[in-house]
C-alpha positions in Angstrom: 6.1 248.4 92.8 8.3 245.4 93.5 10.3 243.7 90.7 11.6 240.2 90.6 14.3 239.4 88.0 17.4 237.5 87.2 16.0 234.1 87.9 14.0 231.2 86.5 10.2 231.6 86.5 7.9 228.6 86.3 4.2 229.3 85.6 2.0 226.3 86.5 -0.7 227.5 84.1 1.7 227.5 81.2 5.0 225.7 81.6 6.2 226.8 78.1 5.9 230.5 79.0 9.1 232.5 79.0 9.2 235.0 81.9 12.2 237.2 82.6 10.7 239.6 85.1 7.6 239.9 87.4 6.3 243.2 88.8 4.0 243.2 91.9 1.9 246.0 93.1 -0.7 246.0 95.9 -0.1 242.3 96.4 -1.0 241.3 92.9 1.0 240.4 89.8 0.8 243.4 87.5 3.5 242.5 84.9 5.2 239.4 83.6 7.4 239.2 80.5 10.7 240.3 79.1 13.3 241.9 81.2 12.8 245.7 80.9 15.4 248.1 82.4 13.0 251.0 82.2 10.3 249.1 84.2 13.0 247.8 86.6 14.1 251.4 87.3 10.6 252.4 88.3 10.4 249.7 91.0 10.9 250.9 94.6 12.1 247.4 95.5 14.2 245.2 93.2 14.5 241.5 94.1 17.5 239.9 92.4 16.7 236.2 92.3 20.4 235.4 91.6 19.5 232.5 89.3 17.1 230.9 91.8 13.7 229.6 90.6 10.4 231.3 91.4 7.2 229.3 91.4 3.7 230.0 92.7 3.4 229.5 96.4 2.7 226.0 97.6 -0.9 225.5 98.9 -1.2 222.6 101.4 -4.8 221.3 100.7 -5.2 219.5 104.0 -3.4 219.8 107.3 -4.0 220.7 110.9 -2.2 224.0 111.6 -3.2 224.2 115.3 -2.2 220.5 115.8 1.1 221.3 114.2 1.6 224.2 116.6 0.8 222.0 119.5 3.1 219.2 118.3 6.0 221.6 118.1 5.8 221.8 121.9 5.4 218.1 122.6 7.8 215.3 122.8 8.4 213.8 119.4 8.1 210.0 119.4 8.4 209.4 115.7 12.0 208.5 115.7 11.8 206.1 118.7 13.0 202.7 117.6 12.0 200.8 120.7 9.6 201.1 123.6 12.6 201.1 126.0 14.0 204.1 124.1 10.7 205.9 124.3 10.5 205.3 128.1 14.1 206.5 128.6 13.8 209.6 126.6 10.4 210.5 128.1 11.9 210.3 131.6 14.7 212.6 130.4 12.1 215.0 129.0 10.3 215.2 132.3 13.6 215.7 134.2 14.5 218.6 131.9 11.0 220.1 132.0 10.4 219.9 135.8 7.1 221.9 135.6 5.4 219.4 133.3 1.9 218.8 134.5 0.7 216.6 131.7 3.2 214.9 129.3 2.0 214.9 125.7 3.7 213.1 123.0 3.0 212.3 119.4 4.2 210.2 116.5 4.8 206.7 117.8 4.1 203.7 115.6 4.3 200.0 116.4 6.0 199.4 113.1 8.9 201.6 114.2 9.4 199.6 117.5 11.6 196.6 117.5 8.9 195.0 119.7 6.4 195.5 116.9 3.5 196.0 119.2 1.3 198.8 120.4 2.2 201.1 123.2 0.3 200.3 126.4 -0.6 201.8 129.7 2.0 199.6 131.5 4.7 201.1 129.3 3.7 204.6 130.1 3.4 203.8 133.8 7.2 203.1 133.7 7.7 206.7 132.7 5.6 208.1 135.5 2.6 207.4 137.6 2.6 210.9 139.1 1.5 212.9 136.1 -1.0 212.1 133.3 0.7 210.9 130.1 -1.0 211.0 126.7 0.9 209.6 123.8 -0.8 209.8 120.4 0.1 207.4 117.5 1.4 209.0 114.3 -2.0 208.8 112.6 -3.7 210.6 115.5 -6.4 208.0 115.4 -5.1 206.1 118.5 -3.8 207.2 121.8 -2.4 205.5 124.8 -2.7 206.9 128.3 -1.0 205.9 131.6 -2.9 205.0 134.7 -2.9 208.6 136.0 -4.5 209.8 132.7 -7.0 207.0 132.6 -8.1 207.9 136.2 -9.6 211.1 134.7 -12.1 209.1 132.7 -15.7 208.8 133.7 -16.1 205.0 133.9 -19.9 205.2 134.0 -20.3 205.7 130.3 -17.9 203.9 128.0 -20.3 203.1 125.2 -19.0 205.2 122.4 -20.2 204.8 118.8 -17.4 204.7 116.3 -14.7 204.1 118.8 -13.0 201.5 121.0 -11.9 201.9 124.7 -9.6 199.4 126.4 -8.8 200.4 130.0 -6.6 197.3 130.5 -4.2 198.3 127.8 -4.9 202.1 128.0 -5.4 202.2 124.2 -8.3 204.4 122.9 -9.3 204.4 119.3 -11.2 206.9 117.1 -14.2 208.4 118.9 -13.2 206.4 122.0 -10.3 208.9 122.5 -12.9 211.5 123.5 -13.5 210.0 126.9 -10.0 211.1 127.9 -9.5 214.1 125.7 -12.6 215.7 127.0 -11.1 215.6 130.5 -7.8 217.3 129.6 -7.3 221.1 129.9 -7.7 223.2 126.7 -5.3 226.1 126.0 -6.6 229.6 126.4 -7.4 231.7 123.4 -4.1 233.5 123.6 -2.2 230.2 123.8 -4.1 229.0 120.7 -3.1 232.1 118.9 0.5 231.5 119.9 0.4 227.9 118.6 -1.2 228.9 115.3 1.3 231.7 114.6 4.2 229.4 115.5 2.9 226.7 113.1 2.3 229.3 110.4 5.9 230.5 110.6 7.1 226.9 110.5 5.2 226.0 107.3 6.1 229.2 105.6 9.8 228.2 105.9 8.8 225.1 103.9 7.6 227.3 101.0 3.9 227.2 101.9 1.9 230.3 101.4 -1.7 228.8 101.9 -3.1 226.0 104.0 -6.5 224.3 104.1 -6.6 223.5 107.7 -8.8 221.4 110.0 -8.3 223.0 113.5 -11.6 222.3 115.3 -10.7 218.6 115.6 -8.0 219.4 118.2 -10.4 220.0 121.1 -14.0 219.1 122.1 -16.8 220.8 120.2 -17.6 223.2 123.0 -14.3 225.0 122.3 -15.1 225.6 118.6 -15.8 229.3 119.2 -12.5 229.8 121.1 -10.6 228.5 118.1 -12.6 230.7 115.7 -12.1 233.7 117.9 -8.3 233.1 118.0 -8.2 232.8 114.2 -10.2 236.0 113.7 -8.1 238.0 116.1 -4.8 237.1 114.3 -6.0 236.9 110.6 -4.9 240.4 109.6 -1.3 239.8 110.6 -1.0 236.1 109.8 2.1 234.9 108.0 0.1 232.7 105.6 -3.4 232.3 104.3 -5.9 229.8 105.9 -9.0 228.2 104.4 -10.7 226.6 107.4 -12.0 223.0 106.9 -14.4 223.0 109.9 -15.1 219.8 111.7 -18.3 220.4 113.7 -18.8 216.8 114.5 -22.6 216.2 114.9 -25.4 217.8 113.0 -26.6 219.8 116.0 -23.3 221.6 116.4 -23.1 222.2 112.7 -26.6 223.7 112.6 -25.9 225.9 115.6 -22.8 227.4 113.9 -24.7 227.8 110.6 -27.4 229.8 112.5 -24.6 231.9 113.9 -23.5 232.8 110.4 -21.1 230.0 109.3 -20.7 230.1 105.5 -17.9 229.5 103.0 -16.0 232.6 101.9 -13.2 233.3 99.4 -12.3 236.9 99.7 -8.8 238.3 99.7 -8.2 238.2 103.4 -5.8 235.8 105.1 -8.6 233.8 106.7 -11.6 232.2 104.8 -14.1 229.7 105.9 -14.2 226.5 103.9 -16.1 223.2 103.8 -17.6 221.1 106.4 -15.0 218.5 107.4 -16.4 215.1 108.2 -14.2 212.4 109.8 -15.7 209.2 108.4 -13.2 206.5 109.2 -9.8 205.9 110.8 -6.3 205.3 109.4 -4.5 202.4 107.6 -1.6 202.3 110.1 -3.9 201.8 113.1 -6.2 199.4 111.1 -9.2 201.6 111.8 -9.7 202.7 108.2 -13.1 201.3 107.1 -12.6 198.6 104.4 -15.2 196.8 102.3 -13.5 193.5 103.3 -11.6 192.5 106.5 -8.0 193.4 107.0 -5.6 190.7 106.0 -5.5 187.9 108.7 -8.0 189.9 110.9 -11.6 189.4 111.7 -12.6 193.1 111.4 -12.7 195.8 108.7 -12.1 199.0 110.7 -14.2 201.6 112.3 -16.9 203.8 110.8 -17.5 207.1 112.7 -21.0 207.8 111.4 -24.0 205.7 110.6 -25.2 206.1 107.0 -28.3 208.1 108.0 -26.2 210.6 110.1 -23.7 211.0 107.3 -26.3 211.7 104.7 -28.0 214.2 107.0 -24.8 216.1 107.4 -23.9 216.1 103.7 -27.4 217.0 102.7 -27.7 220.0 105.1 -24.3 221.4 103.9 -25.2 220.9 100.3 -28.6 222.6 100.6 -26.9 225.6 102.3 -24.1 226.0 99.7 -21.4 224.6 101.9 -19.0 222.1 100.5 -18.1 218.9 102.3 -14.6 217.4 102.7 -14.9 213.8 103.9 -12.0 212.0 105.4 -12.2 208.5 103.9 -9.2 206.2 103.7 -10.7 202.7 103.4 -12.6 201.7 100.3 -15.7 201.0 102.4 -15.6 204.6 103.7 -14.9 206.0 100.2 -17.9 204.1 98.8 -20.1 205.5 101.5 -18.7 209.1 101.0 -19.5 208.8 97.3 -23.0 207.6 98.0 -23.6 210.6 100.4 -22.4 213.1 97.8 -24.3 211.5 95.0 -27.4 211.9 97.1 -27.1 215.7 96.9 -28.7 218.0 94.4 -26.7 221.3 94.3 -24.8 221.3 91.1 -22.5 224.2 92.1 -20.7 222.4 94.9 -17.1 221.2 95.1 -17.5 218.3 97.5 -14.3 216.3 98.2 -12.8 213.2 99.7 -9.7 213.6 101.8 -6.9 210.9 101.6 -8.8 208.5 99.3 -6.1 205.9 99.7 -7.6 202.4 99.4 -9.3 202.8 96.1 -10.5 200.5 93.3 -10.9 201.2 89.7 -14.7 201.2 90.1 -14.5 203.7 92.9 -12.2 206.0 91.0 -14.6 206.0 88.1 -17.5 206.8 90.4 -15.5 209.7 91.9 -15.0 211.2 88.4 -18.6 210.6 87.5 -19.8 212.3 90.6 -17.4 215.3 90.1 -15.7 214.8 93.4 -12.3 216.3 94.0 -9.7 214.5 96.1 -7.1 215.8 98.6 -4.0 213.5 98.3 -1.0 213.4 100.6 1.9 211.9 98.6 4.1 212.1 101.6 2.2 209.1 103.0 4.0 206.9 100.5 7.2 207.2 102.7 5.5 205.0 105.3 2.5 203.4 103.7 4.4 201.5 101.0 5.9 199.4 103.8 2.5 198.4 105.4 -0.2 198.4 102.8 0.3 194.9 101.6 0.4 193.6 105.2 -2.9 195.4 105.8 -4.9 194.4 102.7 -2.9 191.9 100.6 -1.1 192.2 97.3 -4.1 192.0 95.0 -6.1 194.7 96.7 -3.0 196.9 96.9 -2.7 197.2 93.1 -5.5 199.8 92.8 -4.5 201.9 95.8 -2.6 205.2 95.9 -3.4 205.5 92.1 -2.5 209.1 91.5 -1.9 208.7 87.8 -5.1 206.8 87.2 -7.1 209.5 89.0 -5.4 212.2 86.9 -6.1 210.3 83.6 -9.7 209.9 84.6 -9.9 213.7 84.9 -10.4 213.8 88.7 -9.5 217.2 90.2 -6.5 216.6 92.6 -5.1 218.8 95.3 -1.9 217.9 97.2 -1.2 218.3 100.9 0.5 216.8 103.9 -1.9 216.1 106.7 0.7 217.6 109.1 1.4 217.0 111.9 0.3 213.4 111.0 3.2 213.5 108.5 6.0 215.8 107.3 5.0 219.2 106.2 7.1 219.6 103.0 5.8 220.1 99.5 9.2 219.4 98.1 9.3 215.9 99.8 5.7 215.3 98.7 6.5 216.1 95.1 9.6 213.9 95.3 7.5 210.9 96.5 4.7 211.5 93.9 7.2 211.5 91.1 9.5 208.7 92.3 7.0 206.5 94.1 9.6 205.4 96.7 10.2 206.1 100.3 12.7 208.9 101.2 15.5 206.4 101.2 14.8 205.3 97.6 13.0 202.0 98.3 11.9 200.2 96.2 14.4 200.9 93.5 11.9 201.1 90.7 9.1 202.6 92.8 5.9 201.3 94.4 3.3 200.6 91.7 5.7 202.5 89.3 3.0 202.8 86.6 1.4 205.3 89.0 4.3 207.8 88.9 3.3 211.3 87.8 5.6 213.9 86.2 7.0 217.0 88.0 4.7 219.4 86.2 1.6 217.5 87.3 2.9 217.4 90.9 3.5 221.2 90.8 0.0 221.8 89.5 -1.6 219.7 92.2 0.3 221.6 94.9 -0.7 225.0 93.4 -3.6 225.3 90.9 -5.2 222.1 92.1 -5.2 223.2 95.7 -6.4 226.6 94.8 -9.3 225.0 92.9 -10.2 223.0 96.1 -10.7 226.3 97.9 -12.5 228.0 95.0 -9.6 230.4 94.5 -8.1 229.2 91.2 -8.9 232.7 89.7 -6.9 234.4 92.5 -3.9 232.2 93.3 -1.9 229.2 92.1 -0.2 230.6 89.0 2.0 233.5 87.8 -0.7 235.1 85.7 -1.6 238.8 85.6 -3.9 239.8 88.4 -3.2 236.8 90.6 -2.1 237.1 94.2 1.7 237.5 94.5 2.3 234.3 96.6 5.7 232.9 95.6 8.0 230.2 96.6 11.7 230.6 95.7 13.8 227.5 95.5 17.5 227.0 94.8 17.2 224.6 91.9 15.2 224.4 88.7 12.7 221.6 89.7 11.9 221.0 86.0 15.5 220.2 85.1 17.0 218.5 88.2 17.3 214.7 88.3 14.0 213.4 89.6 15.7 211.4 92.3 17.3 214.6 93.7 14.1 216.6 94.0 14.2 216.1 97.8 17.5 218.0 97.9 15.9 221.3 96.7 16.0 224.0 99.4 13.5 226.8 100.0 15.3 230.2 99.6 12.4 232.5 100.4 8.6 232.7 100.6 6.4 235.7 99.6 2.8 236.2 100.5 1.1 239.1 98.7 4.5 240.1 97.5 5.9 240.4 101.0 8.5 238.2 102.7 9.0 238.1 106.5 
């Protein structure tokens, strides 16, 4: 037995509950209640919390664990303030890493550059024309390649549905990225395992005990089995728990994996198979999210990855075979189509969801509730998006976007996550932004759409119980109740009492998975 005592305990299923001690045995909570010296003396291991706060472990409801692992070994472009700085630091990176055969970078954004323009082939050619360079925008929906990288592309077939290819600028959007990505080397199974473990250790330090991760998206479909094999080989010793959101792409690939036995699971292992992930549109930052009306001062409304018939076929097949769908939809046009596809299904036992769900309207949110669709929200997006959303869609359309409180008041099931490595993987920062509705520098002073602020208790629930519900595990994790998995995050301040503007200063002290810290 293992005892936790001398701290503050916050139970997300009952915030009024007074807990002075927890006892864990066989990875489950066996006792909670008053401090009991006799019980404490029976414990083989006594964890003195020293006044710190213990909460249920954070569950990131949507991220890309493999992508995060890869990004930790790439040049980080997110802090680059100009294209000249990006070129200079990239040259320095190549000089310091002389054996670099392909230079990968991630995180650039035209909004961060003083030039306020997209990164182009000519910019990357100034870094090197000798090795391929592939720099991905922060949203991962756009990449830019240098001339050497673009030479790898088969120029005979550049007709790609749901994507754009511009060889003059070197900019590839959405499905258009595949013409280059399909030509790049893919890590071995052992390398994939290494990246997954590295990322898992990284997020665990952020207080995360479970992730719902889309990992198949990182490489072409033909490598799906390599990723599954890597996951299965490390699952017994994995530092966190994974619920795999599997993006099979086309219906043929999905059906092939279903025939091979793909089905959702929710057992007590560290790896469970989750919903079919469907990438329906792009991102707001890259202006590829699919809107019902054109972008402000533009003559286009984004990119849709699937035709309606293809989407409906995917969703219907999953639904008929007891597999949830998790549809990436950011623009209101894509959200509307996702709702229609889910409404077209007949299985009443499913937990279909929309990931991101950013550019909403009151009508769409009511339809989401009516159709019993859950939503995966990334409050960390507010740090960047509050600076661009009005420039993308105008003031009036902005008023009904990122409406977390309205969604909650309608009774929509909400799960919080980060979409890492697209954005920062930090539940503490996510909660800070959801509560304050500012960027991380405190702008705007009163908050972006301040009427949409949610309280700390709600934010905690969405990052624990809400995320557990999204993976059909709410009876196994997400609270400090008897019989629940002993997944805990220990923080250095009482998040319910700290000044809301200082939530971001909270530090992670320790993280326990099944009652074990490593």
